[in-house]
C-alpha positions in Angstrom: 16.4 10.4 0.8 14.3 10.4 -2.3 11.0 11.6 -0.8 8.4 11.1 1.9 5.1 9.4 2.7 2.9 11.4 5.0 -0.6 12.4 6.1 0.7 15.8 7.1 0.1 18.6 4.5 2.8 20.6 6.3 5.3 17.9 5.5 4.5 18.1 1.8 4.8 21.9 1.8 8.2 21.7 3.6 9.7 19.2 1.1 12.5 20.8 -0.9 13.1 17.9 -3.3 11.9 14.4 -4.0 8.5 12.8 -4.3 5.7 13.2 -1.7 3.2 10.4 -1.3 0.3 12.1 0.5 -2.5 10.1 2.0 -5.9 11.3 0.7 -8.0 8.4 2.1 -6.8 6.7 5.3 -7.7 3.3 6.7 -9.8 5.2 9.2 -12.1 6.1 6.3 -11.3 9.8 6.6 -10.8 11.5 3.2 -9.1 14.8 2.6 -8.7 16.8 -0.6 -6.0 15.7 -3.1 -3.0 17.8 -3.7 -1.4 19.0 -6.9 2.1 18.7 -5.5 2.0 15.1 -4.4 1.3 11.5 -5.4 -2.1 11.2 -3.9 -2.5 7.9 -2.0 -5.7 5.9 -1.3 -6.3 3.3 1.3 -8.6 1.0 -0.8 -10.2 -1.8 1.0 -9.0 -0.9 4.5 -11.8 1.3 5.8 -12.9 1.6 9.4 -15.6 4.1 8.8 -17.4 1.7 6.3 -16.9 -1.1 8.8 -18.8 0.9 11.4 -21.5 2.3 9.2 -22.1 -0.7 6.9 -20.5 -3.8 8.5 -22.2 -6.1 5.9 -19.6 -4.8 3.4 -16.7 -6.3 5.3 -15.0 -9.5 4.0 -15.9 -12.6 6.0 -14.2 -15.9 6.5 -15.7 -19.4 6.2 -17.3 -19.1 9.6 -19.0 -15.8 8.6 -16.6 -13.8 10.9 -15.8 -10.4 9.5 -12.3 -8.9 8.8 -12.8 -6.3 11.5 -10.4 -4.4 13.8 -12.3 -5.8 16.8 -10.5 -9.1 16.0 -6.8 -9.4 17.1 -5.8 -10.5 13.6 -6.7 -7.2 12.0 -5.4 -3.7 12.4 -8.4 -2.2 10.6 -11.7 -3.2 9.0 -11.4 -4.6 5.5 -14.1 -4.3 2.8 -14.7 -7.2 0.5 -12.9 -6.5 -2.8 -15.9 -7.8 -4.9 -18.2 -5.0 -3.6 -18.9 -3.2 -6.8 -20.6 -0.2 -5.2 -17.6 0.3 -2.9 -15.2 -0.1 -5.8 -17.1 2.5 -7.7 -16.6 4.9 -4.8 -12.9 4.2 -4.9 -12.8 4.9 -8.6 -14.6 8.2 -8.1 -11.9 9.1 -5.6 -9.2 8.1 -8.1 -10.8 10.4 -10.6 -10.7 13.3 -8.1 -7.0 12.6 -7.4 -5.9 12.5 -11.0 -7.8 15.8 -11.5 -5.2 17.3 -9.1 -2.1 15.3 -10.0 -1.5 12.5 -12.6 0.2 10.0 -10.3 -1.7 7.8 -7.8 -0.7 5.3 -5.1 -3.0 2.5 -4.0 -2.8 1.0 -0.5 -4.6 -1.9 1.3 -5.3 -3.6 -2.0 -6.6 -7.2 -2.1 -8.2 -9.6 0.4 -7.5 -9.4 4.1 -5.9 -12.8 4.3 -6.2 -16.5 3.4 -9.7 -17.8 3.8 -11.3 -14.5 2.7 -13.7 -13.7 1.3 -16.6 -16.3 1.7 -19.5 -13.9 1.5 -22.5 -14.9 -0.6 -21.4 -12.6 -3.5 -17.8 -14.1 -3.6 -19.2 -17.7 -3.4 -21.5 -17.0 -6.4 -18.8 -15.3 -8.5 -16.3 -18.0 -7.8 -18.8 -20.8 -8.8 -19.6 -18.9 -12.0 -16.0 -18.2 -12.9 -13.8 -20.3 -15.1 -11.4 -20.9 -12.2 -11.2 -24.2 -10.3 -8.7 -22.8 -7.8 -9.9 -20.1 -5.3 -6.4 -18.6 -5.0 -6.3 -18.0 -8.8 -9.8 -16.6 -8.7 -8.9 -14.1 -5.9 -5.8 -13.0 -7.9 -8.0 -12.4 -10.9 -10.4 -10.2 -8.8 -7.5 -8.1 -7.5 -5.8 -7.8 -10.9 -9.1 -6.8 -12.4 -9.5 -4.0 -9.9 -5.9 -2.7 -10.3 -6.2 -2.9 -14.1 -9.4 -0.9 -14.0 -7.8 1.8 -11.8 -4.7 1.9 -14.1 -6.9 2.8 -17.0 -8.0 5.9 -15.1 -4.5 7.0 -14.1 -2.7 9.1 -16.7 0.6 9.1 -14.8 2.5 6.6 -12.7 0.6 4.0 -10.6 2.2 2.8 -7.4 1.0 -0.2 -5.4 1.8 -0.5 -1.7 2.4 -4.1 -0.9 2.6 -6.2 2.3 6.3 -6.7 3.0 6.5 -10.4 2.2 8.4 -11.1 -1.1 8.6 -14.8 -0.6 7.4 -16.4 -3.9 3.7 -16.9 -3.9 3.0 -15.5 -0.5 1.3 -12.2 -1.6 -0.8 -14.1 -4.1 -1.9 -16.6 -1.4 -2.3 -14.0 1.3 -3.8 -11.0 -0.4 -4.6 -12.1 -4.0 -1.8 -9.8 -5.2 0.1 -11.5 -8.1 3.3 -9.4 -8.6 4.0 -11.2 -11.9 0.6 -10.4 -13.4 0.7 -6.8 -12.1 4.1 -6.0 -13.5 3.4 -3.7 -16.4 0.0 -2.7 -14.9 1.6 -0.8 -12.0 4.8 1.2 -12.5 6.1 0.7 -9.0 5.6 -1.1 -5.7 6.1 0.6 -2.4 7.3 -1.6 0.4 6.7 -0.2 4.0 9.5 -1.5 6.3 8.5 0.5 9.4 10.2 0.1 12.8 10.4 2.5 15.7 14.0 1.7 16.5 15.8 -0.3 13.7 17.9 -2.0 16.3 18.9 -4.6 13.6 18.9 -4.0 9.9 19.7 -7.4 8.2 16.0 -8.1 7.7 15.6 -4.8 5.8 18.1 -5.7 3.2 16.7 -9.2 2.8 13.1 -8.0 2.2 14.2 -5.2 -0.1 16.3 -7.6 -2.2 13.4 -10.0 -2.3 11.1 -7.5 -3.9 13.9 -6.3 -6.3 14.0 -9.9 -7.5 10.3 -10.6 -7.5 9.1 -7.4 -9.3 10.4 -6.2 -12.6 9.3 -2.6 -12.1 10.5 0.1 -9.7 10.8 -0.7 -6.0 10.5 2.0 -3.4 11.1 1.3 0.2 9.5 3.3 3.0 11.3 3.7 6.3 10.1 5.2 9.6 11.5 8.6 10.2 11.3 8.5 14.0 14.1 6.3 15.4 15.5 7.9 18.6 19.1 7.3 17.4 19.6 8.9 13.9 22.5 6.5 13.3 20.1 3.6 13.2 18.1 5.3 10.5 21.2 5.8 8.5 22.0 2.1 8.9 18.5 1.2 7.7 19.0 3.4 4.6 22.3 1.7 3.8 20.7 -1.7 4.2 17.9 -1.1 1.6 19.4 1.4 -0.8 21.4 -1.2 -2.9 18.1 -3.0 -3.7 15.7 -0.1 -4.1 15.1 2.5 -6.8 14.0 5.0 -4.2 14.1 5.2 -0.4 11.5 7.4 1.3 10.8 8.3 4.9 7.4 8.2 6.4 6.0 10.5 9.1 4.8 13.9 10.1 6.7 17.1 9.4 8.0 17.0 13.0 9.3 13.5 12.6 10.7 14.1 9.2 12.6 17.3 10.0 15.7 15.6 11.6 16.0 13.2 8.6 16.1 16.0 6.1 18.0 18.5 8.2 21.1 16.3 8.8 23.8 16.9 6.1 25.5 13.6 7.0 22.4 11.4 6.4 23.1 8.2 4.4 22.6 8.6 0.7 20.0 6.5 -1.2 20.7 4.3 -4.2 
């Protein structure tokens, strides 16, 4: 394994070698201090705390319905990416992170899905833009945010992406244009999480798709908790040929079996 992703500070402290992606801001909205020994990671527009305290900041669809965890479609509340005040708060957090460590990972970047956002601010900005196509406009909004963050990050910038490498899907779904962001971000991190990994063919397919779609580095995140360690090894073997790095996600307790086994499958 080449590293870990975790919310658990004990897991970072126990890591002997490799990179540790440590979550500083979670989709719950909880924020913890950044670390000097990790790639500090920020959940950007996924923010349940903001959804509760200030629901008017959430992205809305054409019917005015918010991107909220109370709806079956969403796992967390999603703030509109054109909210300048909220974006300023994210940038302030980025500044605190790079004060501790030069590398940063961004998570939950973009719009919550197709049809978002149709708030009054987005409607005004789209009309005033030079874009006739809303998909292109959304991609420009997301790229502008990532480019702005990149200018504040002295080290490597990693972007966590929804695991859909099919051409055009991320752009349509999230406003994330991998072609435009290549050269802006150094790496994409693809979470391929599963509690069992009973089958692995899909892992290799998705990892290979991102290796083709993105010219920078590709890191694949696997879940460290399968009950059968052999299935985890099979998952590593499936993605390793297509990834620059393979990392395991979980708490220190979940990660210990992965890093303790001398016969674990090697990464690429």
